[in-house]
C-alpha positions in Angstrom: 52.9 41.7 -61.5 53.6 37.7 -61.3 51.9 37.5 -58.6 48.8 39.6 -59.7 48.4 37.5 -62.7 48.8 34.2 -60.7 46.2 35.4 -58.3 43.6 36.2 -61.5 43.9 32.9 -62.8 42.6 31.1 -59.4 40.4 33.6 -59.0 38.7 33.4 -62.8 37.6 29.6 -62.0 35.7 30.2 -59.1 33.8 33.5 -60.5 32.6 30.9 -63.1 31.6 28.1 -60.4 29.0 30.3 -59.2 27.8 31.7 -62.5 27.1 27.7 -63.4 25.5 27.3 -60.6 23.4 30.1 -61.1 22.6 28.8 -64.7 21.5 25.2 -63.2 19.4 26.9 -60.3 17.5 28.9 -63.2 16.7 26.4 -66.0 15.5 23.8 -62.9 12.8 26.5 -61.9 11.2 25.0 -65.5 10.9 21.5 -64.1 7.2 21.1 -62.9 5.9 23.9 -65.4 4.2 23.4 -68.8 5.9 23.7 -71.7 4.4 26.4 -72.6 5.9 28.6 -70.3 9.2 27.9 -71.9 8.5 28.9 -74.9 6.2 32.0 -73.8 9.9 33.0 -72.4 12.5 31.5 -75.0 10.1 31.3 -78.5 9.1 28.3 -80.5 12.4 25.8 -80.1 14.7 25.0 -82.7 13.3 21.1 -82.9 10.5 19.1 -81.3 11.3 15.5 -81.1 8.4 13.5 -80.0 8.2 14.4 -76.0 11.8 16.5 -76.3 12.3 20.4 -76.9 15.4 21.6 -77.2 16.7 25.3 -78.1 20.3 26.1 -79.2 22.3 29.3 -78.5 25.0 30.7 -79.9 27.3 33.5 -78.3 30.4 34.4 -78.6 32.9 34.5 -76.0 35.1 37.1 -74.9 35.5 36.2 -71.7 39.1 37.7 -70.8 42.2 34.3 -70.9 45.8 34.3 -69.2 48.4 34.9 -72.1 52.3 35.6 -72.6 53.4 38.8 -73.4 56.7 40.1 -74.3 58.1 43.3 -73.3 61.4 44.8 -73.9 62.7 46.1 -70.9 66.2 48.0 -70.9 67.0 46.1 -73.8 66.2 42.4 -72.1 63.2 41.0 -73.1 60.7 39.6 -71.1 58.1 37.6 -70.8 54.8 38.3 -68.4 51.3 37.4 -67.9 48.5 39.6 -68.5 44.8 39.5 -68.9 43.8 39.9 -72.9 40.1 40.0 -74.8 40.7 37.4 -77.5 40.5 39.4 -80.6 38.8 36.8 -82.5 36.3 35.8 -80.0 35.4 31.8 -80.3 31.9 30.9 -80.6 30.3 28.5 -78.0 27.1 27.1 -78.4 24.4 26.0 -75.1 21.7 23.7 -75.9 18.6 23.2 -74.1 16.7 20.1 -73.7 13.4 20.2 -72.1 11.5 17.2 -71.8 7.5 16.9 -71.0 5.2 14.2 -69.9 2.0 13.6 -72.0 0.1 16.1 -70.2 3.0 18.4 -71.5 4.4 19.3 -67.8 7.8 19.5 -67.9 9.9 16.8 -66.1 13.8 16.5 -67.4 15.7 19.7 -67.8 19.6 18.8 -69.6 21.7 21.7 -70.9 25.0 21.1 -72.9 27.6 24.1 -73.0 28.8 25.3 -69.7 29.0 29.6 -68.4 27.7 29.9 -72.8 24.3 29.4 -71.5 23.7 32.5 -69.1 21.9 34.6 -71.7 19.5 31.6 -72.2 19.0 31.2 -68.2 18.7 35.2 -67.3 15.8 34.4 -70.3 14.4 31.9 -68.2 14.7 33.8 -65.4 13.1 37.0 -66.4 
């Protein structure tokens, strides 16, 4: 059982790396396109300051996490590690900032939020 938990704790971060690379690729695809293309996929930005357009998305992160659990086997307490979804999933935030030139073409893409940006990236790639 411990071996399985150890293997999962090693593999889970690796799975997340591929997802983050995909998110970066999806957002990088916006570069060179008109800002109207991003607005068509994401809707109007939350804020606009000069040439910066900002979208913010909030999602519940119910990803399984490795937790210690106490079980009683033959009258003895034993601690094991199990993968469980959190009872109250934390709220994660993704912020996407697109910067445009004077012609309205996206010249810079910046995101902050890790895997929380996956839903927004799917909209962009869609």
